[in-house]
MARPABA-306172 format. One record per residue: residue number from 1; x, y, z of N, C-alpha, C, O in turn; residue in three letters. Coordinates in nm, 4 decimals. Layout:
ROSE   resi       n.px       n.py       n.pz      ca.px      ca.py      ca.pz       c.px       c.py       c.pz       o.px       o.py       o.pz   resn
ROSE    NUM          X          Y          Z          X          Y          Z          X          Y          Z          X          Y          Z    ALA
...
REM end
This chain:
ROSE   resi       n.px       n.py       n.pz      ca.px      ca.py      ca.pz       c.px       c.py       c.pz       o.px       o.py       o.pz   resn
ROSE      1    -3.0093    -1.9692    -1.5003    -2.8879    -1.9249    -1.4362    -2.9018    -1.7762    -1.4018    -2.9376    -1.6942    -1.4864    MET
ROSE      2    -2.8737    -1.7452    -1.2804    -2.8888    -1.6083    -1.2316    -2.7585    -1.5308    -1.2506    -2.6506    -1.5812    -1.2195    GLU
ROSE      3    -2.7691    -1.4099    -1.3012    -2.6529    -1.3234    -1.3205    -2.6399    -1.2338    -1.1976    -2.7335    -1.1625    -1.1614    VAL
ROSE      4    -2.5231    -1.2383    -1.1343    -2.5003    -1.1555    -1.0162    -2.4573    -1.0160    -1.0591    -2.3764    -0.9997    -1.1505    LYS
ROSE      5    -2.5122    -0.9165    -0.9923    -2.4770    -0.7781    -1.0200    -2.3588    -0.7389    -0.9307    -2.3632    -0.7566    -0.8090    LYS
ROSE      6    -2.2553    -0.6866    -0.9917    -2.1353    -0.6468    -0.9184    -2.1473    -0.4996    -0.8824    -2.1801    -0.4164    -0.9670    ILE
ROSE      7    -2.1207    -0.4684    -0.7578    -2.1305    -0.3284    -0.7153    -1.9978    -0.2560    -0.7370    -1.8906    -0.3165    -0.7340    SER
ROSE      8    -2.0080    -0.1260    -0.7587    -1.8896    -0.0438    -0.7768    -1.8037    -0.0376    -0.6519    -1.6830    -0.0151    -0.6606    GLY
ROSE      9    -1.8648    -0.0572    -0.5359    -1.7894    -0.0537    -0.4111    -1.6891    -0.1680    -0.4038    -1.5747    -0.1486    -0.3626    THR
ROSE     10    -1.7322    -0.2867    -0.4437    -1.6416    -0.4021    -0.4404    -1.5280    -0.3860    -0.5400    -1.4122    -0.4113    -0.5069    LYS
ROSE     11    -1.5603    -0.3441    -0.6612    -1.4576    -0.3267    -0.7633    -1.3620    -0.2146    -0.7230    -1.2405    -0.2281    -0.7380    ILE
ROSE     12    -1.4161    -0.1046    -0.6723    -1.3329     0.0088    -0.6305    -1.2361    -0.0286    -0.5196    -1.1222     0.0180    -0.5183    GLY
ROSE     13    -1.2804    -0.1122    -0.4267    -1.1924    -0.1562    -0.3188    -1.0753    -0.2382    -0.3691    -0.9628    -0.2230    -0.3215    GLY
ROSE     14    -1.1020    -0.3251    -0.4653    -0.9957    -0.4077    -0.5225    -0.8968    -0.3206    -0.5999    -0.7758    -0.3419    -0.5920    VAL
ROSE     15    -0.9478    -0.2232    -0.6744    -0.8609    -0.1327    -0.7502    -0.7742    -0.0500    -0.6551    -0.6551    -0.0312    -0.6799    VAL
ROSE     16    -0.8334    -0.0009    -0.5469    -0.7579     0.0766    -0.4479    -0.6449    -0.0068    -0.3893    -0.5307     0.0385    -0.3809    PHE
ROSE     17    -0.6778    -0.1289    -0.3489    -0.5799    -0.2195    -0.2884    -0.4673    -0.2492    -0.3866    -0.3498    -0.2488    -0.3498    PHE
ROSE     18    -0.5040    -0.2750    -0.5116    -0.4038    -0.3050    -0.6136    -0.3121    -0.1868    -0.6410    -0.1908    -0.2037    -0.6528    GLY
ROSE     19    -0.3687    -0.0681    -0.6512    -0.2873     0.0519    -0.6756    -0.1921     0.0781    -0.5598    -0.0783     0.1200    -0.5809    CYS
ROSE     20    -0.2380     0.0537    -0.4387    -0.1535     0.0754    -0.3225    -0.0311    -0.0161    -0.3271     0.0808     0.0282    -0.3009    MET
ROSE     21    -0.0522    -0.1431    -0.3602     0.0602    -0.2364    -0.3636     0.1493    -0.2154    -0.4854     0.2701    -0.2374    -0.4770    PHE
ROSE     22     0.0932    -0.1737    -0.5974     0.1766    -0.1403    -0.7128     0.2647    -0.0198    -0.6797     0.3829    -0.0178    -0.7142    ILE
ROSE     23     0.2074     0.0804    -0.6131     0.2853     0.1970    -0.5711     0.3956     0.1591    -0.4739     0.5073     0.2098    -0.4844    GLY
ROSE     24     0.3660     0.0707    -0.3795     0.4686     0.0268    -0.2844     0.5781    -0.0509    -0.3562     0.6958    -0.0381    -0.3225    ALA
ROSE     25     0.5397    -0.1318    -0.4555     0.6388    -0.2069    -0.5324     0.7299    -0.1147    -0.6122     0.8508    -0.1367    -0.6184    GLY
ROSE     26     0.6725    -0.0118    -0.6731     0.7543     0.0860    -0.7456     0.8434     0.1614    -0.6473     0.9585     0.1922    -0.6782    ILE
ROSE     27     0.7900     0.1908    -0.5289     0.8710     0.2560    -0.4264     0.9884     0.1703    -0.3822     1.0949     0.2228    -0.3499    GLY
ROSE     28     0.9700     0.0390    -0.3805     1.0800    -0.0513    -0.3439     1.1944    -0.0434    -0.4450     1.3111    -0.0586    -0.4087    MET
ROSE     29     1.1607    -0.0199    -0.5708     1.2655    -0.0072    -0.6725     1.3558     0.1120    -0.6445     1.4750     0.1092    -0.6754    LEU
ROSE     30     1.2984     0.2170    -0.5855     1.3740     0.3380    -0.5552     1.4087     0.3487    -0.4068     1.4542     0.4533    -0.3605    PHE
ROSE     31     1.3869     0.2397    -0.3324     1.4169     0.2331    -0.1887     1.3369     0.3365    -0.1092     1.3867     0.3914    -0.0110    ASN
ROSE     32     1.2134     0.3629    -0.1514     1.1228     0.4565    -0.0839     0.9822     0.3965    -0.0791     0.8910     0.4452    -0.1459    GLU
ROSE     33     0.9652     0.2901     0.0004     0.8381     0.2186     0.0049     0.7245     0.3059     0.0552     0.6129     0.2972     0.0039    GLN
ROSE     34     0.7505     0.3893     0.1541     0.6446     0.4712     0.2132     0.5905     0.5715     0.1121     0.4694     0.5906     0.1009    GLU
ROSE     35     0.6810     0.6351     0.0387     0.6375     0.7332    -0.0609     0.5626     0.6638    -0.1736     0.4607     0.7145    -0.2204    ILE
ROSE     36     0.6116     0.5489    -0.2176     0.5431     0.4735    -0.3219     0.4053     0.4271    -0.2782     0.3100     0.4323    -0.3560    GLY
ROSE     37     0.3944     0.3818    -0.1538     0.2644     0.3402    -0.1007     0.1671     0.4563    -0.0906     0.0485     0.4419    -0.1204    GLY
ROSE     38     0.2178     0.5716    -0.0484     0.1317     0.6907    -0.0398     0.0864     0.7344    -0.1789    -0.0296     0.7710    -0.1978    ALA
ROSE     39     0.1765     0.7307    -0.2751     0.1411     0.7649    -0.4120     0.0373     0.6663    -0.4659    -0.0581     0.7065    -0.5325    PHE
ROSE     40     0.0560     0.5384    -0.4373    -0.0400     0.4362    -0.4797    -0.1767     0.4574    -0.4163    -0.2788     0.4373    -0.4820    GLY
ROSE     41    -0.1803     0.4976    -0.2895    -0.3091     0.5245    -0.2252    -0.3786     0.6440    -0.2887    -0.5009     0.6446    -0.3022    MET
ROSE     42    -0.3018     0.7451    -0.3277    -0.3610     0.8605    -0.3937    -0.4211     0.8237    -0.5289    -0.5340     0.8616    -0.5600    GLY
ROSE     43    -0.3452     0.7500    -0.6086    -0.3952     0.7055    -0.7388    -0.5142     0.6117    -0.7198    -0.6127     0.6200    -0.7932    VAL
ROSE     44    -0.5050     0.5229    -0.6214    -0.6141     0.4297    -0.5934    -0.7409     0.5005    -0.5496    -0.8509     0.4594    -0.5867    GLY
ROSE     45    -0.7271     0.6058    -0.4715    -0.8447     0.6810    -0.4275    -0.9143     0.7493    -0.5445    -1.0370     0.7500    -0.5535    SER
ROSE     46    -0.8349     0.8061    -0.6333    -0.8929     0.8702    -0.7515    -0.9614     0.7667    -0.8402    -1.0719     0.7899    -0.8893    ILE
ROSE     47    -0.8958     0.6527    -0.8607    -0.9546     0.5464    -0.9426    -1.0818     0.4913    -0.8786    -1.1802     0.4654    -0.9478    ALA
ROSE     48    -1.0797     0.4736    -0.7475    -1.1967     0.4222    -0.6776    -1.3134     0.5197    -0.6901    -1.4270     0.4770    -0.7103    MET
ROSE     49    -1.2878     0.6475    -0.6786    -1.3930     0.7480    -0.6952    -1.4512     0.7451    -0.8353    -1.5723     0.7583    -0.8527    GLY
ROSE     50    -1.3658     0.7278    -0.9355    -1.4132     0.7180    -1.0727    -1.5001     0.5957    -1.0958    -1.6014     0.6029    -1.1653    GLY
ROSE     51    -1.4603     0.4837    -1.0376    -1.5389     0.3603    -1.0513    -1.6726     0.3743    -0.9805    -1.7751     0.3314    -1.0334    ILE
ROSE     52    -1.6733     0.4339    -0.8611    -1.7998     0.4546    -0.7895    -1.8930     0.5435    -0.8705    -2.0127     0.5160    -0.8797    TRP
ROSE     53    -1.8385     0.6512    -0.9300    -1.9208     0.7417    -1.0087    -1.9762     0.6715    -1.1320    -2.0917     0.6925    -1.1691    ALA
ROSE     54    -1.8942     0.5884    -1.1952    -1.9387     0.5157    -1.3144    -2.0527     0.4192    -1.2818    -2.1526     0.4136    -1.3535    TYR
ROSE     55    -2.0370     0.3429    -1.1726    -2.1400     0.2448    -1.1382    -2.2627     0.3082    -1.0735    -2.3691     0.2463    -1.0709    TYR
ROSE     56    -2.2507     0.4286    -1.0220    -2.3668     0.4970    -0.9652    -2.4650     0.5348    -1.0756    -2.5862     0.5355    -1.0541    ARG
ROSE     57    -2.4128     0.5659    -1.1927    -2.4972     0.6043    -1.3054    -2.5730     0.4870    -1.3642    -2.6767     0.5064    -1.4277    GLN
ROSE     58    -2.5237     0.3651    -1.3444    -2.5905     0.2465    -1.4022    -2.7029     0.1989    -1.3169    -2.7690     0.1008    -1.3510    LYS
REM end
């Protein structure tokens, strides 16, 4: 059985997408979807950069 190697790019993209939608969902609670989405993209970008850096070392 072959073990597939997962790249940091794929994982980082999923984390970015998830953070963006979580931010938009939190923004909906406060009736500010755009601000929540922008905040989610910022957090997602930082998280994606961290994941890329982590997997680059491996």
